[in-house]
PALUM-16673 format. One record per residue: residue number from 0; residue in three letters; x, y, z of N, C-alpha, C in turn. Coordinates in steps of 0.05 Angstrom, whole numbers, padded with zeros to 5 digits. Example, Ala and Ser with C-alpha at 12.3 -4.5 7.8 and 13.67 -1.06 7.14 Angstrom:
BEGIN
[vovex 0 'ALA' [00264 -00114 00156] [00246 -00090 00156] [00264 -00066 00156]]
[vovex 1 'SER' [00257 -00045 00142] [00273 -00021 00143] [00258 00001 00157]]
//
This chain:
BEGIN
[vovex 0 'MET' [00134 -00203 -00072] [00124 -00202 -00044] [00111 -00179 -00041]]
[vovex 1 'LYS' [00097 -00178 -00020] [00076 -00160 -00008] [00083 -00150 00021]]
[vovex 2 'ARG' [00078 -00123 00022] [00088 -00115 00051] [00061 -00102 00060]]
[vovex 3 'LEU' [00055 -00114 00087] [00034 -00101 00108] [00048 -00085 00131]]
[vovex 4 'ILE' [00044 -00061 00132] [00055 -00046 00153] [00034 -00035 00165]]
[vovex 5 'LEU' [00036 -00047 00193] [00013 -00042 00215] [00025 -00021 00241]]
[vovex 6 'LEU' [00007 00002 00234] [00020 00027 00253] [-00001 00030 00272]]
[vovex 7 'ARG' [00001 00032 00300] [-00011 00038 00319] [-00012 00063 00321]]
[vovex 8 'HIS' [-00034 00075 00323] [-00027 00110 00327] [-00019 00121 00348]]
[vovex 9 'GLY' [-00005 00146 00345] [00013 00154 00368] [-00001 00165 00395]]
[vovex 10 'GLN' [00010 00168 00411] [00003 00172 00444] [-00024 00188 00446]]
[vovex 11 'SER' [-00041 00188 00449] [-00067 00208 00447] [-00071 00215 00470]]
[vovex 12 'ILE' [-00088 00234 00473] [-00095 00253 00500] [-00101 00239 00521]]
[vovex 13 'TRP' [-00118 00219 00516] [-00128 00196 00541] [-00107 00181 00545]]
[vovex 14 'ASN' [-00093 00170 00528] [-00066 00151 00532] [-00058 00163 00554]]
[vovex 15 'LEU' [-00048 00192 00552] [-00028 00211 00562] [-00047 00218 00598]]
[vovex 16 'GLU' [-00072 00217 00597] [-00082 00221 00622] [-00091 00194 00632]]
[vovex 17 'ASN' [-00083 00171 00622] [-00082 00147 00633] [-00123 00127 00637]]
[vovex 18 'ARG' [-00130 00143 00611] [-00160 00136 00613] [-00169 00114 00595]]
[vovex 19 'PHE' [-00185 00098 00599] [-00194 00081 00580] [-00207 00095 00556]]
[vovex 20 'THR' [-00208 00087 00532] [-00214 00107 00506] [-00230 00087 00491]]
[vovex 21 'GLY' [-00219 00074 00477] [-00235 00052 00459] [-00250 00072 00437]]
[vovex 22 'TRP' [-00274 00077 00436] [-00286 00087 00415] [-00289 00117 00413]]
[vovex 23 'HIS' [-00285 00136 00434] [-00286 00154 00445] [-00261 00169 00423]]
[vovex 24 'ASP' [-00277 00193 00417] [-00253 00203 00389] [-00237 00218 00409]]
[vovex 25 'VAL' [-00209 00219 00411] [-00197 00238 00421] [-00172 00241 00401]]
[vovex 26 'ASP' [-00163 00264 00397] [-00135 00267 00382] [-00103 00263 00397]]
[vovex 27 'LEU' [-00090 00263 00381] [-00061 00253 00388] [-00053 00278 00406]]
[vovex 28 'SER' [-00032 00277 00428] [-00015 00286 00444] [00002 00300 00431]]
[vovex 29 'ASP' [00023 00316 00442] [00047 00326 00428] [00068 00303 00426]]
[vovex 30 'LYS' [00063 00286 00442] [00077 00261 00441] [00069 00245 00415]]
[vovex 31 'GLY' [00045 00245 00418] [00033 00223 00399] [00039 00238 00368]]
[vovex 32 'ARG' [00040 00261 00367] [00045 00278 00341] [00077 00275 00332]]
[vovex 33 'GLU' [00092 00271 00351] [00118 00269 00346] [00123 00242 00338]]
[vovex 34 'GLU' [00108 00219 00352] [00115 00193 00339] [00103 00186 00313]]
[vovex 35 'ALA' [00078 00201 00308] [00069 00196 00280] [00090 00205 00261]]
[vovex 36 'THR' [00098 00227 00260] [00121 00242 00247] [00145 00225 00241]]
[vovex 37 'GLU' [00153 00211 00268] [00178 00191 00272] [00172 00166 00259]]
[vovex 38 'ALA' [00147 00156 00251] [00134 00128 00241] [00143 00144 00206]]
[vovex 39 'GLY' [00136 00163 00202] [00142 00170 00167] [00170 00166 00168]]
[vovex 40 'ARG' [00187 00180 00189] [00214 00180 00180] [00227 00147 00182]]
[vovex 41 'LEU' [00214 00135 00198] [00220 00108 00197] [00215 00093 00173]]
[vovex 42 'MET' [00195 00094 00157] [00186 00083 00138] [00208 00096 00113]]
[vovex 43 'ASP' [00206 00126 00117] [00219 00131 00087] [00256 00117 00094]]
[vovex 44 'SER' [00265 00122 00120] [00292 00105 00122] [00290 00080 00111]]
[vovex 45 'ALA' [00267 00061 00112] [00276 00036 00113] [00266 00029 00077]]
[vovex 46 'GLY' [00261 00055 00061] [00251 00050 00033] [00225 00041 00030]]
[vovex 47 'LEU' [00206 00046 00050] [00170 00040 00049] [00160 00059 00038]]
[vovex 48 'ALA' [00143 00047 00019] [00126 00069 -00002] [00098 00057 00002]]
[vovex 49 'PRO' [00080 00061 00016] [00054 00058 00014] [00039 00065 -00002]]
[vovex 50 'ASP' [00027 00048 -00017] [00013 00048 -00042] [-00018 00055 -00035]]
[vovex 51 'ALA' [-00027 00051 -00003] [-00054 00059 00003] [-00048 00055 00035]]
[vovex 52 'VAL' [-00075 00066 00045] [-00070 00066 00070] [-00103 00060 00089]]
[vovex 53 'TYR' [-00109 00040 00103] [-00130 00031 00111] [-00129 00045 00141]]
[vovex 54 'THR' [-00147 00057 00147] [-00149 00063 00174] [-00180 00065 00190]]
[vovex 55 'SER' [-00179 00072 00217] [-00211 00069 00229] [-00223 00100 00223]]
[vovex 56 'VAL' [-00246 00104 00237] [-00256 00130 00232] [-00254 00141 00258]]
[vovex 57 'LEU' [-00232 00137 00274] [-00223 00151 00294] [-00200 00173 00289]]
[vovex 58 'THR' [-00203 00206 00300] [-00183 00216 00291] [-00152 00213 00295]]
[vovex 59 'ARG' [-00147 00200 00317] [-00120 00193 00327] [-00103 00171 00305]]
[vovex 60 'ALA' [-00117 00152 00293] [-00108 00135 00277] [-00110 00155 00255]]
[vovex 61 'ILE' [-00133 00167 00245] [-00133 00185 00216] [-00109 00201 00219]]
[vovex 62 'ARG' [-00101 00216 00240] [-00078 00235 00240] [-00054 00223 00239]]
[vovex 63 'THR' [-00051 00206 00256] [-00025 00185 00253] [-00020 00175 00224]]
[vovex 64 'GLY' [-00042 00164 00209] [-00031 00154 00180] [-00029 00180 00167]]
[vovex 65 'PHE' [-00045 00207 00164] [-00037 00230 00150] [-00009 00238 00159]]
[vovex 66 'MET' [-00003 00245 00177] [00024 00256 00187] [00045 00238 00181]]
[vovex 67 'SER' [00047 00212 00178] [00062 00196 00172] [00070 00199 00142]]
[vovex 68 'LEU' [00048 00194 00129] [00052 00197 00099] [00054 00227 00088]]
[vovex 69 'ASP' [00050 00249 00106] [00060 00270 00099] [00091 00279 00096]]
[vovex 70 'VAL' [00104 00259 00113] [00136 00256 00116] [00143 00242 00089]]
[vovex 71 'LEU' [00125 00219 00081] [00141 00210 00059] [00130 00226 00029]]
[vovex 72 'GLY' [00115 00245 00036] [00104 00260 00012] [00086 00243 -00006]]
[vovex 73 'ARG' [00072 00226 00011] [00050 00206 -00005] [00023 00210 00003]]
[vovex 74 'LEU' [00017 00243 00007] [-00014 00245 00019] [-00032 00240 -00003]]
[vovex 75 'TRP' [-00028 00233 -00029] [-00040 00230 -00051] [-00055 00206 -00053]]
[vovex 76 'ILE' [-00040 00184 -00040] [-00050 00157 -00036] [-00077 00152 -00029]]
[vovex 77 'PRO' [-00094 00131 -00035] [-00116 00124 -00028] [-00113 00119 00004]]
[vovex 78 'MET' [-00139 00130 00023] [-00135 00133 00042] [-00174 00121 00051]]
[vovex 79 'ILE' [-00170 00095 00059] [-00195 00081 00063] [-00204 00083 00094]]
[vovex 80 'LYS' [-00222 00098 00099] [-00232 00093 00130] [-00259 00081 00135]]
[vovex 81 'ASP' [-00256 00058 00161] [-00275 00041 00163] [-00283 00035 00191]]
[vovex 82 'TRP' [-00301 00030 00205] [-00309 00031 00231] [-00306 00007 00238]]
[vovex 83 'ARG' [-00296 -00013 00224] [-00291 -00038 00233] [-00259 -00039 00239]]
[vovex 84 'LEU' [-00241 -00021 00232] [-00215 -00019 00245] [-00218 -00003 00273]]
[vovex 85 'ASN' [-00240 00006 00286] [-00235 00024 00303] [-00225 00005 00333]]
[vovex 86 'GLU' [-00222 00017 00348] [-00205 00005 00377] [-00231 -00007 00387]]
[vovex 87 'ARG' [-00221 -00033 00399] [-00238 -00040 00419] [-00257 -00024 00437]]
[vovex 88 'HIS' [-00280 -00032 00438] [-00296 -00010 00454] [-00298 -00020 00484]]
[vovex 89 'TYR' [-00286 -00003 00504] [-00284 -00007 00534] [-00317 -00009 00544]]
[vovex 90 'GLY' [-00334 -00001 00529] [-00355 -00008 00550] [-00363 00017 00567]]
[vovex 91 'ALA' [-00370 00012 00595] [-00375 00026 00615] [-00346 00040 00626]]
[vovex 92 'LEU' [-00328 00027 00619] [-00298 00035 00630] [-00292 00058 00613]]
[vovex 93 'THR' [-00304 00060 00592] [-00295 00087 00577] [-00296 00118 00589]]
[vovex 94 'GLY' [-00276 00126 00586] [-00271 00157 00595] [-00259 00154 00627]]
[vovex 95 'LEU' [-00262 00130 00636] [-00247 00122 00668] [-00218 00119 00668]]
[vovex 96 'ASP' [-00210 00133 00694] [-00186 00136 00695] [-00183 00106 00705]]
[vovex 97 'LYS' [-00158 00089 00693] [-00149 00064 00696] [-00140 00060 00726]]
[vovex 98 'ALA' [-00124 00075 00737] [-00110 00076 00762] [-00137 00074 00782]]
[vovex 99 'GLU' [-00161 00094 00788] [-00175 00097 00802] [-00195 00066 00790]]
[vovex 100 'THR' [-00200 00062 00768] [-00222 00032 00770] [-00205 00014 00777]]
[vovex 101 'ALA' [-00177 00006 00778] [-00169 -00014 00795] [-00174 -00012 00818]]
[vovex 102 'ALA' [-00170 00013 00840] [-00173 00017 00860] [-00208 00007 00870]]
[vovex 103 'GLU' [-00222 00018 00849] [-00250 00004 00858] [-00261 -00016 00853]]
[vovex 104 'TYR' [-00247 -00026 00833] [-00247 -00057 00822] [-00235 -00085 00828]]
[vovex 105 'GLY' [-00211 -00075 00836] [-00184 -00090 00842] [-00167 -00089 00816]]
[vovex 106 'ASP' [-00148 -00098 00827] [-00124 -00104 00801] [-00134 -00128 00791]]
[vovex 107 'GLU' [-00143 -00145 00799] [-00149 -00177 00783] [-00168 -00165 00767]]
[vovex 108 'GLN' [-00195 -00160 00768] [-00213 -00156 00752] [-00208 -00136 00728]]
[vovex 109 'VAL' [-00191 -00119 00735] [-00188 -00095 00718] [-00166 -00114 00697]]
[vovex 110 'HIS' [-00153 -00123 00709] [-00133 -00133 00688] [-00148 -00159 00665]]
[vovex 111 'VAL' [-00168 -00172 00680] [-00189 -00194 00663] [-00199 -00178 00645]]
[vovex 112 'TRP' [-00214 -00151 00647] [-00226 -00133 00624] [-00205 -00126 00604]]
[vovex 113 'ARG' [-00179 -00121 00617] [-00167 -00109 00597] [-00146 -00129 00583]]
[vovex 114 'ARG' [-00143 -00155 00591] [-00126 -00163 00579] [-00128 -00195 00573]]
[vovex 115 'SER' [-00154 -00201 00578] [-00165 -00233 00574] [-00183 -00233 00548]]
[vovex 116 'PHE' [-00179 -00253 00531] [-00185 -00252 00507] [-00218 -00255 00500]]
[vovex 117 'ALA' [-00226 -00267 00521] [-00262 -00265 00512] [-00279 -00255 00536]]
[vovex 118 'THR' [-00268 -00236 00557] [-00286 -00229 00574] [-00288 -00193 00565]]
[vovex 119 'PRO' [-00311 -00184 00569] [-00313 -00157 00559] [-00317 -00134 00583]]
[vovex 120 'PRO' [-00313 -00117 00581] [-00321 -00100 00608] [-00351 -00099 00616]]
[vovex 121 'PRO' [-00363 -00088 00636] [-00386 -00080 00637] [-00401 -00066 00611]]
[vovex 122 'ALA' [-00422 -00071 00598] [-00436 -00054 00572] [-00448 -00036 00584]]
[vovex 123 'LEU' [-00450 -00014 00558] [-00467 00013 00572] [-00491 00008 00559]]
[vovex 124 'ASP' [-00508 00022 00570] [-00538 00027 00564] [-00542 00040 00539]]
[vovex 125 'ASP' [-00561 00032 00523] [-00568 00039 00500] [-00577 00068 00501]]
[vovex 126 'GLY' [-00581 00080 00530] [-00587 00112 00529] [-00559 00127 00538]]
[vovex 127 'ASP' [-00538 00112 00546] [-00515 00131 00552] [-00504 00143 00525]]
[vovex 128 'GLN' [-00494 00164 00529] [-00483 00184 00509] [-00459 00172 00499]]
[vovex 129 'ARG' [-00441 00155 00516] [-00417 00139 00509] [-00421 00119 00486]]
[vovex 130 'HIS' [-00457 00105 00487] [-00459 00092 00462] [-00458 00102 00432]]
[vovex 131 'PRO' [-00442 00086 00417] [-00435 00100 00390] [-00461 00102 00373]]
[vovex 132 'ARG' [-00485 00092 00385] [-00507 00095 00370] [-00510 00124 00365]]
[vovex 133 'HIS' [-00513 00139 00387] [-00507 00170 00388] [-00488 00188 00380]]
[vovex 134 'ASP' [-00472 00175 00364] [-00449 00187 00345] [-00454 00190 00310]]
[vovex 135 'PRO' [-00451 00205 00308] [-00461 00212 00277] [-00451 00198 00261]]
[vovex 136 'ARG' [-00419 00190 00263] [-00410 00173 00247] [-00411 00154 00239]]
[vovex 137 'TYR' [-00432 00139 00255] [-00440 00111 00254] [-00482 00105 00250]]
[vovex 138 'ALA' [-00487 00134 00240] [-00513 00140 00232] [-00525 00121 00210]]
[vovex 139 'GLY' [-00506 00115 00188] [-00520 00100 00169] [-00511 00067 00181]]
[vovex 140 'LEU' [-00507 00055 00199] [-00498 00034 00203] [-00527 00022 00223]]
[vovex 141 'ASP' [-00527 -00007 00211] [-00549 -00026 00230] [-00542 -00019 00262]]
[vovex 142 'PRO' [-00566 -00009 00276] [-00553 -00003 00300] [-00547 -00035 00317]]
[vovex 143 'ALA' [-00557 -00052 00308] [-00547 -00073 00319] [-00518 -00082 00316]]
[vovex 144 'LEU' [-00504 -00072 00294] [-00478 -00073 00297] [-00461 -00059 00314]]
[vovex 145 'LEU' [-00475 -00038 00324] [-00453 -00020 00346] [-00455 -00032 00373]]
[vovex 146 'PRO' [-00429 -00038 00380] [-00421 -00046 00401] [-00421 -00037 00434]]
[vovex 147 'ALA' [-00437 -00050 00455] [-00437 -00030 00474] [-00419 -00037 00498]]
[vovex 148 'THR' [-00401 -00057 00488] [-00377 -00067 00499] [-00366 -00089 00478]]
[vovex 149 'GLU' [-00339 -00092 00483] [-00324 -00111 00466] [-00305 -00125 00485]]
[vovex 150 'SER' [-00299 -00152 00486] [-00271 -00164 00484] [-00250 -00162 00461]]
[vovex 151 'LEU' [-00229 -00178 00462] [-00213 -00176 00445] [-00231 -00196 00424]]
[vovex 152 'LYS' [-00242 -00213 00435] [-00250 -00241 00409] [-00273 -00225 00400]]
[vovex 153 'ASP' [-00283 -00210 00409] [-00311 -00191 00391] [-00297 -00174 00372]]
[vovex 154 'THR' [-00274 -00154 00379] [-00263 -00144 00362] [-00254 -00161 00337]]
[vovex 155 'LEU' [-00242 -00180 00347] [-00228 -00198 00319] [-00254 -00205 00305]]
[vovex 156 'ALA' [-00279 -00211 00313] [-00299 -00219 00295] [-00313 -00196 00281]]
[vovex 157 'ARG' [-00304 -00170 00277] [-00302 -00152 00259] [-00288 -00141 00244]]
[vovex 158 'VAL' [-00262 -00146 00254] [-00241 -00138 00241] [-00235 -00157 00217]]
[vovex 159 'LEU' [-00237 -00182 00221] [-00228 -00214 00201] [-00248 -00210 00182]]
[vovex 160 'PRO' [-00279 -00209 00185] [-00287 -00205 00157] [-00279 -00179 00139]]
[vovex 161 'TYR' [-00271 -00158 00157] [-00262 -00141 00132] [-00235 -00138 00123]]
[vovex 162 'TRP' [-00218 -00163 00139] [-00194 -00162 00123] [-00200 -00175 00099]]
[vovex 163 'GLU' [-00217 -00201 00108] [-00220 -00221 00085] [-00232 -00211 00059]]
[vovex 164 'SER' [-00255 -00188 00065] [-00269 -00182 00044] [-00258 -00154 00030]]
[vovex 165 'ASP' [-00236 -00141 00042] [-00228 -00112 00034] [-00203 -00105 00034]]
[vovex 166 'ILE' [-00189 -00115 00052] [-00161 -00111 00058] [-00137 -00133 00040]]
[vovex 167 'ALA' [-00150 -00158 00050] [-00129 -00173 00033] [-00132 -00174 00007]]
[vovex 168 'PRO' [-00153 -00176 -00004] [-00163 -00171 -00032] [-00134 -00142 -00044]]
[vovex 169 'ALA' [-00139 -00120 -00033] [-00123 -00098 -00038] [-00104 -00105 -00041]]
[vovex 170 'LEU' [-00091 -00123 -00028] [-00057 -00126 -00029] [-00049 -00133 -00064]]
[vovex 171 'THR' [-00071 -00142 -00073] [-00071 -00151 -00101] [-00064 -00128 -00127]]
[vovex 172 'ARG' [-00073 -00101 -00110] [-00073 -00075 -00120] [-00052 -00060 -00106]]
[vovex 173 'TYR' [-00044 -00061 -00085] [-00024 -00044 -00070] [-00009 -00059 -00053]]
[vovex 174 'PRO' [00011 -00069 -00064] [00038 -00082 -00058] [00045 -00077 -00029]]
[vovex 175 'THR' [00042 -00051 -00023] [00055 -00042 00004] [00030 -00029 00007]]
[vovex 176 'LEU' [00022 -00038 00028] [-00010 -00031 00051] [-00008 -00018 00072]]
[vovex 177 'LEU' [-00005 00001 00089] [-00006 00014 00111] [-00033 00015 00129]]
[vovex 178 'ILE' [-00037 00006 00154] [-00057 00008 00164] [-00054 00024 00188]]
[vovex 179 'ALA' [-00065 00038 00196] [-00060 00065 00211] [-00081 00056 00234]]
[vovex 180 'ALA' [-00084 00039 00257] [-00101 00037 00274] [-00099 00031 00301]]
[vovex 181 'HIS' [-00109 00017 00317] [-00105 00020 00336] [-00096 -00008 00354]]
[vovex 182 'GLY' [-00091 -00009 00384] [-00074 -00035 00396] [-00090 -00054 00390]]
[vovex 183 'ASN' [-00120 -00059 00392] [-00131 -00082 00402] [-00140 -00095 00372]]
[vovex 184 'SER' [-00148 -00072 00350] [-00156 -00083 00324] [-00132 -00093 00314]]
[vovex 185 'LEU' [-00108 -00082 00315] [-00087 -00088 00306] [-00074 -00112 00313]]
[vovex 186 'ARG' [-00074 -00124 00340] [-00074 -00142 00362] [-00095 -00171 00345]]
[vovex 187 'ALA' [-00118 -00160 00336] [-00129 -00182 00320] [-00118 -00187 00297]]
[vovex 188 'LEU' [-00112 -00169 00278] [-00097 -00176 00251] [-00071 -00193 00263]]
[vovex 189 'VAL' [-00060 -00184 00280] [-00031 -00196 00287] [-00033 -00227 00296]]
[vovex 190 'LYS' [-00059 -00235 00315] [-00066 -00263 00319] [-00076 -00276 00289]]
[vovex 191 'HIS' [-00086 -00271 00267] [-00092 -00282 00243] [-00070 -00284 00234]]
[vovex 192 'LEU' [-00054 -00268 00227] [-00035 -00269 00208] [-00010 -00288 00224]]
[vovex 193 'GLU' [-00004 -00290 00252] [00017 -00308 00257] [00000 -00332 00266]]
[vovex 194 'GLY' [-00027 -00337 00265] [-00036 -00360 00270] [-00035 -00363 00301]]
[vovex 195 'LEU' [-00032 -00340 00317] [-00031 -00345 00356] [-00058 -00355 00372]]
[vovex 196 'SER' [-00052 -00372 00391] [-00070 -00384 00402] [-00087 -00359 00418]]
[vovex 197 'ASP' [-00115 -00363 00432] [-00126 -00345 00442] [-00108 -00336 00469]]
[vovex 198 'GLU' [-00088 -00353 00478] [-00072 -00346 00504] [-00055 -00333 00494]]
[vovex 199 'ALA' [-00037 -00343 00470] [-00014 -00321 00463] [-00021 -00297 00463]]
[vovex 200 'ILE' [-00042 -00287 00445] [-00045 -00256 00438] [-00055 -00241 00464]]
[vovex 201 'THR' [-00058 -00254 00482] [-00061 -00235 00511] [-00039 -00224 00521]]
[vovex 202 'GLY' [-00012 -00237 00505] [00017 -00225 00521] [00027 -00212 00494]]
[vovex 203 'VAL' [00014 -00205 00478] [00025 -00182 00454] [00019 -00160 00460]]
[vovex 204 'GLU' [00042 -00139 00462] [00038 -00108 00457] [00047 -00098 00435]]
[vovex 205 'ILE' [00028 -00077 00423] [00042 -00066 00404] [00048 -00035 00410]]
[vovex 206 'ALA' [00068 -00024 00408] [00075 00000 00413] [00067 00023 00398]]
[vovex 207 'THR' [00057 00045 00411] [00045 00071 00387] [00074 00083 00373]]
[vovex 208 'GLY' [00062 00089 00350] [00079 00102 00333] [00101 00084 00325]]
[vovex 209 'ASP' [00104 00054 00322] [00123 00040 00314] [00113 00017 00295]]
[vovex 210 'PRO' [00122 00029 00265] [00114 00009 00246] [00120 -00011 00241]]
[vovex 211 'LEU' [00105 -00039 00248] [00112 -00066 00251] [00105 -00077 00217]]
[vovex 212 'VAL' [00124 -00087 00206] [00122 -00092 00177] [00119 -00129 00180]]
[vovex 213 'TYR' [00102 -00136 00159] [00100 -00160 00148] [00107 -00162 00126]]
[vovex 214 'GLU' [00126 -00182 00116] [00127 -00187 00089] [00111 -00212 00082]]
[vovex 215 'LEU' [00093 -00210 00057] [00076 -00239 00054] [00079 -00248 00031]]
[vovex 216 'ASP' [00073 -00275 00020] [00080 -00285 -00002] [00053 -00283 -00015]]
[vovex 217 'ASP' [00052 -00292 -00042] [00028 -00293 -00054] [00004 -00304 -00049]]
[vovex 218 'ARG' [00003 -00322 -00020] [-00014 -00327 -00011] [-00023 -00314 00018]]
[vovex 219 'LEU' [-00010 -00292 00020] [-00011 -00280 00040] [00002 -00290 00068]]
[vovex 220 'ALA' [00017 -00306 00066] [00026 -00325 00090] [00053 -00302 00099]]
[vovex 221 'VAL' [00056 -00308 00120] [00075 -00283 00132] [00108 -00300 00125]]
[vovex 222 'SER' [00128 -00283 00113] [00151 -00296 00107] [00175 -00283 00128]]
[vovex 223 'ALA' [00167 -00255 00139] [00177 -00242 00154] [00166 -00217 00170]]
[vovex 224 'LYS' [00183 -00210 00193] [00162 -00192 00206] [00187 -00176 00226]]
[vovex 225 'TYR' [00188 -00155 00226] [00206 -00138 00239] [00191 -00113 00247]]
[vovex 226 'SER' [00205 -00094 00266] [00202 -00070 00267] [00216 -00049 00264]]
[vovex 227 'LEU' [00207 -00027 00252] [00225 -00006 00244] [00237 00005 00264]]
[vovex 228 'ARG' [00226 00006 00289] [00239 00021 00313] [00260 00015 00323]]
[vovex 229 'ASP' [00257 -00020 00325] [00284 -00030 00341] [00300 -00056 00319]]
[vovex 230 'GLY' [00282 -00058 00297] [00294 -00081 00283] [00283 -00106 00281]]
[vovex 231 'ARG' [00267 -00112 00306] [00260 -00141 00312] [00237 -00146 00302]]
//
């Protein structure tokens, strides 16, 4: 049996401020740091000892993985960072207050941008400083790969190939694997693992700092799933 632990980062500063974050790099809030530490305690209590951790290149996910592993005394395990595990890119909504955006565009339109499977928010212009082509961490990538906005469908289109090429094969070397990432990149993985429809995944929520454990057979089919925080 193999175990895959999906861990959404703890509350970030922009989560606290109710802003659209996406690829913008913000750190954890005080509550988020507590959630990251508690995630480590939950894994420890469950007897889970990750053999490696995969994370995005964004601070809030990296710090969550690091702090949870610190509790477990496993800072020495491999940590692999990759942009394809980044949060969904929120395009021109990046940095905007969610309530103010709803007041301007209407609740229904904002709900479509946030929760639909295939409809992305308005895109950023290439010259906008919020565009990832201006961020040095992506300087080595083909600019054509860098999104100006994304839907969940677009996020799945970059996460799934990375799962197939890197993470799934790694489960042969690392039988207990932790992925510390983001709500939407993890929802993309959940859609794949559980075989959920485009409609069903729109109703799935992943709580911050709550390790979600999948037990997988040798074919990586799901045999069990449970949350460490509430046991479901």
